[in-house]
KEMARNU-991962 format. One record per atom (N, C-alpha, C): y, z, x; residue in three letters. Coordinates in steps of 0.02 Angstrom, whole numbers, plus 50000, padded with zeros to 5 digits. Each point is the difference from the previous one (the first is absolute). Example, Ala and Ser with C-alpha at 12.3 -4.5 7.8 and 13.67 -1.06 7.14 Angstrom:
<sites>
497165039050660ALA 500595000049955ALA 500605000050045ALA 500534996449982SER 500595000350042SER 500555003749961SER 
</sites>
This chain:
<sites>
474674467247339MET 499364997250021MET 499875002450071MET 499395002350009LYS 499805002450066LYS 499814994250045LYS 500165000850064CYS 499824995050049CYS 499545003150052CYS 499524996150023ASP 499575002650053ASP 500394999950066ASP 499695003050051LYS 500345000750064LYS 500154993350032LYS 499564995149993LYS 500114993450030LYS 500614996649970LYS 500085000849933THR 500574996949967THR 500655003150023THR 500015006650007VAL 500615003550023VAL 500194997750069VAL 499524999550045LYS 500144997850068LYS 500284992850001LYS 499724995849959ALA 500234993149998ALA 500714999549977ALA 500145003949945ARG 500695000049975ARG 500505002750052ARG 499785005150037THR 500445002950051THR 500154994950054THR 499484996450022ARG 500114994950052ARG 500474994549975ARG 499934998049938ALA 500434994849971ALA 500735002349997ALA 500105006449981SER 500675002749996SER 500345000150068SER 499605002350050ARG 500285000250068ARG 500164993050026ARG 499584995349982GLY 500124993050021GLY 500644997349970GLY 500105001649936ALA 500614997749967ALA 500635003050032ALA 499945006650017GLN 500575003350033GLN 500154996950067GLN 499474998650039LEU 500094996850066LEU 500304993149993LEU 499774996449949GLY 500264993349988GLY 500745000149983GLY 500185004749958ALA 500715000749981ALA 500435001850061ALA 499735004450042ALA 500365002050060ALA 500094994050047ALA 499474996050005ALA 500044994150043ALA 500524995149975ALA 500004999049933LEU 500504995549972LEU 500715002650011LEU 500075006749993GLY 500665003050012GLY 500224999250071GLY 499545000850047ALA 500164999150071ALA 500194992850015ALA 499624995549968ALA 500154992950011ALA 500694998349973ALA 500165002749942ALA 500664998749971ALA 500545002850045ALA 499875006150026LEU 500495003150045LEU 500104995950063LEU 499454997650028LEU 500044995850059LEU 500384993649986LEU 499874997249941GLY 500354993949980GLY 500745001249994GLY 500195005849972LEU 500705001649993LEU 500335000950068LEU 499635003350046THR 500275001250067THR 500124993450036THR 499534995349992SER 500084993650035SER 500614996249974SER 500155000849936VAL 500584996749972VAL 500645003050027VAL 500015006750009GLN 500605003550022GLN 500094999650076GLN 499484998650038ALA 500054999950072ALA 500474994550023ALA 500345001350056GLN 500474995250028GLN 499664995650052GLN 500094993549993THR 499774995350052THR 500515000150056THR 499785001650060THR 500465000850057THR 500064993550039THR 500624998150014TYR 500154994050039TYR 500355002250065TYR 499844996650054ASN 500285001750065ASN 500654996350015ASN 500445003550035VAL 500624997150026VAL 500005001450075VAL 500154995050040ALA 500035000850073ALA 500725001650020ALA 500085005150040GLY 500665001850024GLY 500064998550075GLY 500484995850018MET 500164998950071MET 500565004850019MET 499865004450047ALA 500485005250020ALA 500154999450074ALA 500475003950023ASP 500204999950070ASP 500055007250025ASP 499435002750021PHE 499985007050022PHE 500135000850075PHE 499994994450037THR 500085000450073THR 500514995050027THR 500344996449957GLY 500484994950021GLY 500725002249990GLY 500464995249993PRO 500715001649996PRO 500225003749938PRO 499595000049947TYR 500185003549938TYR 499565006049985TYR 499665002550051ALA 499555005749991ALA 500385006149974ALA 500645000650017ASP 500385005949981ASP 500145000449925ASP 499974994449965VAL 500145000149928VAL 499394998449958VAL 499434999250032MET 499424997549963MET 499715005149952MET 500075006350014LYS 499735005149955LYS 500314999449930LYS 500654998849998ASP 500334999449935ASP 499834993549965ASP 499944994550038ILE 499834993649969ILE 499315000349969ILE 499505002050039THR 499315000249975THR 499905005449947THR 500325005750010GLY 499925005549952GLY 500304998449933GLY 500574996450000CYS 500334998549936CYS 499654994349964CYS 499734995050037ARG 499644994849964ARG 499345002649972ARG 499675004650036LYS 499405003149973LYS 500175004349939LYS 500585003450003GLY 500205004249944GLY 500084996049935GLY 500284994050006VAL 500064995749941VAL 499324998349971VAL 499524998350043LEU 499344998349975LEU 499655006049969LEU 500095005950029ASP 499715006149970ASP 500305001249931ASP 500654999249994TRP 500335000849935TRP 499734994949950TRP 499964993750021TRP 499784994849954TRP 499285001149977TRP 499575002150046ASN 499305001249982ASN 499945005349945ASN 500405005250006GLU 499955005649953GLU 500354998549934GLU 500604997250002GLU 500414999649939GLU 499974993149966GLU 499744995050034VAL 499954993449971VAL 499284997450003VAL 499725000050060GLY 499344997150010GLY 499435003549965GLY 500055006649992LYS 499455003749970LYS 499854997549929LYS 500524998749962SER 499904997649931SER 499774992749998SER 500114996450056MET 499814993050003MET 499324998950033MET 499735005450029GLY 499344999550032GLY 500024996950069GLY 500585000550035ALA 500064997050066ALA 500395004750047ALA 499864999450065ALA 500345004250049ALA 500094996050064ALA 500505002150040LEU 500164996850064LEU 499925005150057LEU 499674997850054LYS 499905004350058LYS 500224996250062LYS 500415003350041ILE 500274996750060ILE 499695002850063ILE 499864995750048LYS 499785002050066LYS 500474996950051LYS 500245004250046GLU 500504997950049GLU 499684997950066GLU 500284994950032TYR 499784997750065TYR 500614999650047TYR 499915002250062ASP 500555000050048ASP 500084993150031ASP 500544996749983SER 500124993150023SER 500454999750062SER 500295005650019HIS 500485000450056HIS 500624995749988HIS 500104997449940TYR 500544995349985TYR 499954994050047TYR 499394997650009ASP 499874994850049ASP 499614994349968ASP 500244993850008VAL 499694994249968VAL 499274999250021VAL 499865000450064ALA 499324999050025ALA 499535005449973ALA 500245006249998GLN 499585005549976GLN 499834999049926GLN 500494997949960ILE 499894999049929ILE 499514994349989ILE 500094994550037ALA 499554994349993ALA 499295001950019ALA 499935004450050SER 499345002250021SER 499685004749949SER 500415004249969LEU 499745004949952LEU 499784996849934LEU 500364995049977TRP 499934997649932TRP 499294997949980TRP 499624996150039PRO 499334998149977PRO 499555006149985PRO 500055005150042GLY 499605006049988GLY 500245003949939GLY 500655000249991VAL 500285003549941VAL 499784996549936VAL 500044993549999LYS 499804996249941LYS 499265001149985LYS 499594999950051SER 499285000949990SER 499845007149976SER 500345004950026GLU 499875007049983GLU 500245001749930GLU 500604997949982LEU 500315002349938LEU 499984995049943LEU 500004993550015ASN 500094994949948ASN 500615001949957ASN 500595000950031PRO 500585002749965PRO 500304995249950PRO 500335002949950ILE 500364995949951ILE 500734999150021ILE 500215003550053ALA 500684999350027ALA 500035003150069ALA 500494997950039ILE 500145002950065ILE 500725002649998ILE 500105006050025LEU 500685002750006LEU 500184999950074LEU 500494995950018GLY 500194999250070GLY 500635003850017GLY 500184999750064VAL 500595003550026VAL 500594995350009VAL 499864993950026GLY 500574995650012GLY 499804993150025GLY 500444997250043GLY 499934993150022GLY 499344998350033GLY 499725004250045PRO 499364998450031PRO 499444999049950PRO 500005003849945ASP 499484999049948ASP 500054993049970ASP 500624998049985THR 500114993349972THR 499794994650050THR 500225000750063ALA 499854995050050ALA 499254999350012ALA 499645005649998ALA 499285000050015ALA 499584997449942ALA 500235001249937LEU 499564998949943LEU 500204994549952LEU 500624997650004GLN 500234995549947GLN 499594993649996GLN 499704997650055GLN 499604993949998GLN 499295001349974GLN 499785006250004ARG 499315001649982ARG 499925001949926ARG 500525003149973LEU 499945003049934LEU 499884995049943LEU 500274993950001PRO 499844995449946PRO 499254998549995PRO 499665000250056THR 499274999050000THR 499635006449980THR 500255005650025ASP 499685006449986ASP 500165002749931ASP 500534997349969LYS 500195001849931LYS 500185007449993LYS 500395002450048VAL 500245007049997VAL 500755000050012VAL 500405002649953PRO 500725000250011PRO 500205005650049PRO 500514998750040LEU 500285004850046LEU 500685002249973LEU 500085006549988ILE 500635002649974ILE 500345004150055ILE 500624998250015ILE 500375003350054ILE 500635003149971ILE 500165006150022ALA 500575003649972ALA 500664998050031ALA 499964996450056THR 500624997950033THR 500314994149963THR 500584998050025ALA 500304993749976ALA 499584994150024ALA 500154994049974GLY 499614994150017GLY 500214996950066GLY 499664994550017TYR 500114996650064TYR 500074992549988TYR 500424996950040GLY 500104992849995GLY 499384996150019GLY 499625002550051PHE 499414996350021PHE 499445000149949PHE 500075004449950ALA 499505000349946ALA 500264997049935ALA 500594997150003TRP 500324997349940TRP 499684993349983TRP 499445000449966LYS 499614994249981LYS 499775000749928LYS 499874994449965PRO 499755000649931PRO 499275002149999PRO 499805002549942ASP 499305002049988ASP 499735004950051ASP 500415004850018SER 499815004850051SER 499535005449972SER 499605002950044TRP 499595005849984TRP 500305006450030TRP 500584999250031VAL 500375005750027VAL 500595001449954VAL 500105006449982PHE 500545001849955PHE 500395005850030PHE 500654998950007ASN 500455005350023ASN 500335003249940ASN 500135006450006ALA 500315003649944ALA 500734998049991ALA 500304997450054ARG 500714998549999ARG 500134993050025ARG 500614997549988ALA 500214993650029ALA 500015000750076ALA 500144994650037THR 499985000450073THR 500555004550027THR 499925002350062TYR 500515004050032TYR 500674996250003TYR 499994993650019PRO 500644996449998PRO 500324999849931PRO 499594999549946HIS 500285000449933HIS 500355006849990HIS 499665005350019GLU 500275006749988GLU 500645001250041GLU 499984998250065VAL 500595001350040VAL 500574995349982VAL 499844994049974ALA 500524995549977ALA 500375003049940ALA 499635003349956ALA 500325003549944ALA 500475005450026ALA 499785003550052PHE 500425005250031PHE 500634996950029PHE 499954994550036TYR 500584996950032TYR 500504997549948TYR 499744997249945GLN 500464997849947GLN 500375006049970GLN 499635005549990TRP 500315006049974TRP 500525002850048TRP 499825000350066LEU 500455002850050LEU 500624995750009LEU 499914993449998HIS 500574995550007HIS 500505001149944HIS 499745000849940LYS 500445001349943LYS 500335006950005LYS 499615004950022LYS 500255006950007LYS 500565000450051LYS 499914996550056ARG 500515000250052ARG 500614995849983ARG 499904995049958GLY 500564995849979GLY 500304995950056GLY 499584998050048VAL 500254996150057VAL 499994992549983VAL 500434996250035SER 500024992849987SER 499494996350041SER 499865002350060GLY 499514996850043GLY 499315002949991GLY 499514997250036PRO 499315002449993PRO 499895006750035PRO 499515003649978ILE 499775006050035ILE 499664997750064ILE 500165003350056LYS 499724998250065LYS 499445004950017LYS 499394997550002VAL 499415004450009VAL 499664998550066VAL 499785005350033GLY 499564999550057GLY 499315002249979GLY 499504996050013VAL 499325001349977VAL 499575002750058VAL 499685005749988ILE 499515002750047ILE 499314998349973ILE 499604996350038SER 499354997849976SER 499485000750055SER 499414997349989SER 499465000450049SER 499514994449984SER 499644997950052GLU 499494994949992GLU 499305002949997GLU 499945006749994VAL 499345003150001VAL 499644999149933VAL 500364998049948SER 499704999149934SER 500284993749968SER 499574996049967PRO 500264994149965PRO 500495001849945PRO 499945006049972ALA 500475002149948ALA 500705000850028ALA 500065003050059TYR 500665001150030TYR 500354993350013TYR 499634995350028VAL 500284993450015VAL 500224996649936VAL 499595000649948ASP 500164996849936ASP 500655002749971ASP 500125006550007ILE 500595003149970ILE 500644997250031ILE 500024999850066HIS 500634997650029HIS 500094992449990HIS 499454996349995LYS 500074992949986LYS 500284998949929LYS 499765004049953GLY 500264999449932GLY 500735002149995GLY 500195005250037THR 500705002150001THR 500444994650030THR 499774996950054GLU 500384994650031GLU 500084994149953GLU 499484998649960LYS 500044994549952LYS 500515001649945LYS 500005006249976PHE 500495001949949PHE 500714999450027PHE 500105002250062ALA 500664999550030ALA 500224992850008ALA 499544995750018LYS 500164992850008LYS 500204996949934LYS 499655002049946ASP 500144997249934ASP 500595003449965ASP 500215005950025ASN 500545003849969ASN 500495002450054ASN 500324995350035PRO 500445002050056PRO 500605004049979PRO 500184999749936GLN 500575003949977GLN 499825007349991GLN 499355001549997THR 499775006949989THR 499755003350064THR 499644996350042LEU 499675003150057LEU 500004995450061LEU 500105003150058GLU 499924996650065GLU 499555004250044GLU 499454997150024VAL 499565003450047VAL 500244998650070VAL 500255005150033LEU 500284999250068LEU 499464998850051LEU 499465003849995GLU 499444999450047GLU 499415003949973GLU 499404997650016THR 499395003749985THR 499715002450066THR 499925006550008ILE 499755003050061ILE 499285002149990ILE 499574998250046TYR 499295001749996TYR 499855006250042TYR 499625004649971THR 499825006150036THR 499245000750004THR 499785004850039GLU 499295001650001GLU 499825003949937GLU 499355001549992ALA 499775003349939ALA 500335006749989ALA 500075004050052GLN 500285006849995GLN 500575000750050GLN 500584997149988PRO 500555000450048PRO 500285007150005PRO 500225001750061THR 500295006650011THR 500754999750013THR 500244994550031ASP 500714999450017ASP 500234992949987ASP 500474999349952LEU 500284993549984LEU 500754999750013LEU 500245004550042THR 500725000550011THR 500304993450025THR 499674996950048GLN 500264993850028GLN 500024994549948GLN 499464999349961GLN 499974994749950GLN 500495001249943GLN 500045006249976VAL 500475001649946VAL 500724999250024VAL 500125001850062GLY 500674999150029GLY 500214992749998GLY 499544995550014ARG 500154992949997ARG 500184997949929ARG 499655002549951LEU 500154998449930LEU 500685002649979LEU 500175006050023VAL 500655003049985VAL 500564995750030VAL 499904997850061ARG 500524995950032ARG 500094993349965ARG 499474997649968LYS 500054993749963LYS 500335000849932LYS 500125006449980GLY 500365001149938GLY 499565002049941GLY 499405002550012ALA 499555001949945ALA 500325005749960ALA 499984999349934THR 500255005349956THR 499425003649964THR 499394997650011ILE 499405003349973ILE 499404997650041ILE 499505004450007LEU 499384998250032LEU 499444999949949LEU 499574995150004GLN 499414999649957GLN 499385001750042GLN 499655005449980VAL 499405002250036VAL 499445000749948VAL 499604994849994PHE 499475000049950PHE 499305000450030PHE 499955001550065ASN 499325000650028ASN 499725007049990ASN 500125004850044ASN 499695006549989ASN 500495005750013ASN 499765006149989THR 500425006050006THR 500255000950072THR 499564998850049ALA 500205000750070ALA 500594995650016ALA 500024994049972SER 500554995450013SER 500655002549968SER 499945003149941VAL 500595002849967VAL 500295005750042VAL 499565004450023VAL 500225005750041VAL 500344997550064VAL 499694995150034ALA 500284997550062ALA 500684996649988ALA 500074996349945ALA 500634996749984ALA 500545005149983ALA 499825005149963ARG 500495005149981ARG 500225004050061ARG 499555001750044ARG 500185003650061ARG 500454995750045ARG 499874993550000ALA 500424995450039ALA 500715000049973ALA 500084999749933LEU 500665000249970LEU 500355006650015LEU 499625005549999GLN 500295006550015GLN 500255000350072GLN 499614997450046SER 500205000250070SER 500604995450014SER 500074994849958LEU 500574995450008LEU 500615002249960LEU 499935005549961GLY 500555002449959GLY 500164995449942GLY 499494996749974LYS 500104995149947LYS 499595001849937LYS 499995006349982THR 499605002149942THR 500314997749934THR 500604997050003ASN 500294997149939ASN 499674993449982ASN 499604997350045ILE 499624993849985ILE 499345002149968ILE 499894998549936PRO 499395002349966PRO 499404995750018PRO 499425002949989ILE 499364996550006ILE 499714999349930ILE 499724994249983VAL 499654999349937VAL 499254999650015VAL 499605003849962VAL 499285000450010VAL 499654998749934VAL 499334999850003SER 499604998849940SER 499605006249981SER 499494999249960ALA 499615005749975ALA 499555003050053ALA 499684995750040HIS 499505002450047HIS 500315003650060HIS 500654999350011ASN 500355003550054ASN 500655003049973ASN 499955003049940GLY 500595002049962GLY 500405005650030GLY 500535001949966LEU 500475005050024LEU 499685006850010LEU 499585002149954LEU 499695006650005LEU 499525000350060LEU 499574995050006SER 499525000050056SER 500364999150066SER 500514995850002SER 500384999050062SER 500395006350018SER 500295003249949GLY 500355006350012GLY 499545005450028GLY 499405000349973LYS 499515004850025LYS 499814998450072LYS 499924993550015ALA 499814998050068ALA 500545001450051ALA 500634999349979ILE 500565001150046ILE 500185007350005ILE 499735004149955GLY 500095007250005GLY 500445003149947GLY 500384996049963ASP 500465002849951ASP 500264994449955ASP 499955000849935LEU 500244994949954LEU 500754998850008LEU 500375005150021ASN 500734999150010ASN 500154994550051ASN 499544998850046GLN 500124994950050GLN 499954992949971GLN 499754999549938MET 499974993549966MET 500584999049952MET 500525004050007GLU 500594999649957GLU 500294993049999GLU 500124997449939GLY 500334993649992GLY 499564993950006GLY 499355001050011ASN 499544994350004ASN 499724998449931ASN 499654994449994TYR 499764997649935TYR 499264998350002TYR 499695000549941GLU 499334997249991GLU 499994996149935GLU 499574994949997VAL 499974995749941VAL 499294997749988VAL 499785000349937TYR 499354997449981TYR 499925000249924TYR 499504996249975GLY 499914999249928GLY 499485004549970GLY 500105006650007MET 499575004949967MET 500385006649997MET 499695005149969ALA 500335006449993ALA 500165003050068ALA 500515004250002MET 500195003350062MET 499885007649993MET 499765003250054PRO 499795007049996PRO 500585005050003PRO 500464999449954THR 500555004849997THR 499785006149959THR 500455004949996ASP 499855006049961ASP 500144999249926ASP 500234994149980ASP 500154998849929ASP 499375000749957ASP 500105002449939LYS 499445000749953LYS 499874993349966LYS 499544996350027THR 499834993449974THR 499275000049975THR 499834994749964SER 499304999449977SER 499534999050059SER 500244996650053ALA 499584999250060ALA 499865006750032ALA 500515004250004ARG 499915006650030ARG 499545004349957ARG 500064999649935ALA 499575003949955ALA 499274997850008ALA 499884993550007PHE 499324997650010PHE 499725002650067PHE 500414999750052PHE 499795002650065PHE 499825007449995PHE 500425003949966ASP 499875007249994ASP 499345001349964ASP 499834995649952LYS 499375000749965LYS 499414998850048LYS 500074995050043LEU 499474998850049LEU 499905006050045LEU 500545003350018ARG 499965005850044ARG 499675005949965ARG 500205001349938THR 499775006149966THR 499324999049966THR 499934994549964THR 499394999049960THR 499444996850041THR 500184995450045TYR 499494996350037TYR 499975001850073TYR 500355005550019LYS 499945003150066LYS 500134995050057LYS 500464995449991ALA 500184995450053ALA 500415003650053ALA 499745000350060ASP 500345003650055ASP 500484995250036ASP 500564998549967VAL 500474995050024VAL 500715002549989VAL 500474996750032SER 500715001549992SER 500344994149965SER 500555001549967TYR 500374994849963TYR 500464996350049TYR 499734994850030THR 500344996250052THR 499984992649981THR 500374995850037THR 499964992849987THR 499294997350014THR 499655002250054PRO 499314997750008PRO 499565001949941PRO 500115006049971CYS 499615002049941CYS 500154995249942CYS 500634998349989ILE 500174995649945ILE 499704993150011ILE 499954997950062MET 499654993750015MET 499275000449977MET 499675005750016GLY 499315000949978GLY 499955000449924GLY 500485003449968LEU 500005000349927LEU 500064993049970LEU 500434995850029SER 500124993549971SER 499384995550003SER 499674999850058GLN 499424995650004GLN 499415002949961GLN 499955006649997GLY 499495003049958GLY 500104998549927GLY 500645000249978MET 500154998749929MET 499884992749982MET 500204995450044ILE 499884992949987ILE 499254998749992ILE 499605002950045THR 499284999149999THR 499695003049937THR 500185006149984ALA 499715003449943ALA 500184996649934ALA 500624998049992ARG 500214996849938ARG 499694993149992ARG 499934996350056ALA 499674993549995ALA 499275000849984ALA 499675004850031PHE 499305001449985PHE 499925002149927PHE 500465003949976GLU 499995002249930GLU 500024994049953GLU 500434995250014GLN 500044994049959GLN 499364996050004GLN 499694999750060ALA 499374996450008ALA 499445003249960ALA 499985006649999VAL 499495003649960VAL 500114998949926VAL 500634999949979LYS 500144998749929LYS 499764993049980LYS 500074995350046ALA 499814993149985ALA 499254998850004ALA 499675003550046LYS 499304998450016LYS 499515005649982LYS 500255006149994GLY 499565005749992GLY 499895003450066GLY 499685005849998ALA 499925004250060ALA 499494997350049ALA 499574995449979LYS 499484997450044LYS 500194993250028LYS 499864999050063GLY 500064993450030GLY 500694997650017GLY 500495004550006VAL 500674998150020VAL 499994997950073VAL 500344994650016THR 500014997350068THR 500724999950027THR 500054998750065GLY 500664999250030GLY 500394994449969GLY 499654994749981GLU 500334994449968GLU 500295002049932GLU 499655004449964ASP 500265002449936ASP 500655004050011ASP 500005004150053VAL 500605003950015VAL 500594995550018VAL 499874994850039ARG 500534995350018ARG 500274996449938ARG 499554998049956THR 500204996649938THR 500465004549959THR 499825006449996ALA 500425004849963ALA 500695000650031ALA 500035000050066MET 500655000550034MET 500444994049986MET 499694994149996LEU 500384993949990LEU 500214999049927LEU 499665003249954THR 500134998649929THR 500345005849963THR 499975006050028GLN 500275005849965GLN 500595002950039GLN 500595000449970PRO 500575003350035PRO 499885007550006PRO 500335003050048LEU 499975007350008LEU 500695002849988LEU 500145002249938PRO 500665002949985PRO 500105006450040PRO 500625001550016THR 500145005950040THR 499755006449967THR 499985000049934GLU 499765006049965GLU 499265001550016GLU 499614994750010ARG 499285001050013ARG 499865001950072ARG 500514999650042SER 499925002750068SER 500405006450009SER 500245002949944PHE 500395006250001PHE 500634999350043PHE 500284993950002GLY 500614998950037GLY 499904999450075GLY 499384999950022ILE 499864999150072ILE 500234993150022ILE 499914995049957LEU 500214993250014LEU 500474997649944LEU 500434995150014PRO 500354996749945PRO 499494995949960PRO 500204997249945SER 499554995749962SER 499834993850042SER 499364998850010ILE 499804994450043ILE 499514995449964ILE 500004993850021GLN 499544994949974GLN 499824995350056GLN 499364999350013TYR 499774995250051TYR 499884993249968TYR 500074994950042GLY 499844993249980GLY 499634996650056GLY 499794993949989LYS 499624996450050LYS 500444996850054LYS 500665000449992ASP 500454996850047ASP 500115004050064ASP 499875006549999ALA 500125004250058ALA 499565006349997ALA 499885003250056PRO 499595006050001PRO 500395006349985PRO 500604999349977PHE 500425005849983PHE 500384998449936PHE 500255005049965PRO 500384998749939PRO 500634996150016PRO 500144994949961THR 500584995750013THR 500515000049943THR 499865003649947VAL 500445000149942VAL 500235007149986VAL 500665000849994GLY 500285006449979GLY 499965005650050GLY 499894998450064MET 499935005250050MET 500685003250016MET 499985006450016SER 500605003750019SER 499845005050054SER 500515002650033VAL 499915005050052VAL 500435006049987VAL 499835005550032ASN 500415005950002ASN 500275001050071ASN 500585003150006ILE 500315001150066ILE 500175007450006ILE 499805002950057ALA 500135007150012ALA 500375000850066ALA 500305005950010THR 500355001650061THR 499935007550014THR 500285002250056VAL 500085007150014VAL 500745001450001VAL 500215004449954GLU 500715001649993GLU 500085007650002GLU 500405002350048ASN 500095007250010ASN 499335003650010ASN 499564996650036GLY 499355002950016GLY 499504999749944GLY 500184996949943LYS 499554999849942LYS 499774992849987LYS 499354999349990TYR 499704993549984TYR 500144998549926TYR 500304994249985LYS 500194998649931LYS 499994992549987LYS 499894998249937ILE 500034993049979ILE 500734998249988ILE 500214994350027VAL 500694997849989VAL 500044994349950VAL 499444996449990GLU 500004994549951GLU 499284998749978GLU 499924998649936GLN 499344998549972GLN 500004993249966GLN 499424997049997ASN 499894993749965ASN 500474994450023ASN 500074999450066VAL 500404994650028VAL 499594993649998VAL 500244994649969PRO 499594994049993PRO 499824996850067PRO 499394997650004VAL 499774996450060VAL 500214992749994VAL 500334997250050PRO 500234993049995PRO 499434995050011PRO 500134993949982VAL 499534994650014VAL 500084998050073VAL 499444999550036ILE 500004998350071ILE 499534994150011ILE 500214995350041SER 499584994350018SER 499465002450049SER 499434996550000LYS 499475001650047LYS 500234998850071LYS 499705003750047TRP 500154999150070TRP 499374998550039TRP 
</sites>
């Protein structure tokens, strides 16, 4: 059948309209698919110390915790439609600075979690967070002054006194002595965390006189250079070990004092934030830390082929994390992993939209974190409302320097029960 020109034009316009309509529907469908696959991004606030006493190790702490979030976004969060983004703020490791920063940080980011550095973060924020509904996750051990129920502050590890008490019980058994270990404590009043550590150690010694005797606690400035006189007094009192849990500068000054006194057979015990590797680097040679100890409840950066090391290597190669495998890095890995896994549980429970800091805290309190899910970075941990740190099944690892080599001497040493101080 023949059609006139008007009919042909009309049919042509109709055909083109149908094609455009189909294209529009296809675009709409594509846009709809994209919106389903897109990740909802949630902010995390990072409190860092780029200009204070821990500035020398901050690159590894911040780089490793960011690396965990980058990994989680790509390999876990992408399929769940959620992502985590961290922004760091320089707190100077100072209580007043953190308290001043926080209102602006909260307003700017509306974060679902805060990643802190240590005691000043807890001291500045623990009273505010129950109202602000944002959990604070810290990679260090816990503190006695924060040992309260229903906390919004969470430490990756038991308190420093818990950890060092496990070490003293292990050392007492290893030495096979009948009397207590005689310890001289080097501390400082520049941070509430330092004060808390030696108070907790003194309490453990008081409750366990057969295991430990604290001869004296010596207070130093923030960055001591010469402790020969003070260490000499501890040696004369009969100290068989020194406890230095404040900072790397204090470890170096104490070790140099022992060297000048000819008493290098007296070991120093340190923690993660001022560990053997960082202290050895600061003093100029790891060999100078021969025979000393470190203790804490997380993976140790040895050369052993572990799941924690394999995970770190993946962050370096796949996610371009410009970091070194150090104890500060493992601290960053631990708090990043706790945050990411808790957020993951919250998304599973609530969906990718509308997750809050309160949801993350609920996940932390209700879901255990088996060591396998942290790739061995942490032991299996479980939080409860009784304390801001894990209180069940905690253990520590102990390392030393032997023949110039950094090595683990004991793993999974049980953490004892300690009374509050």
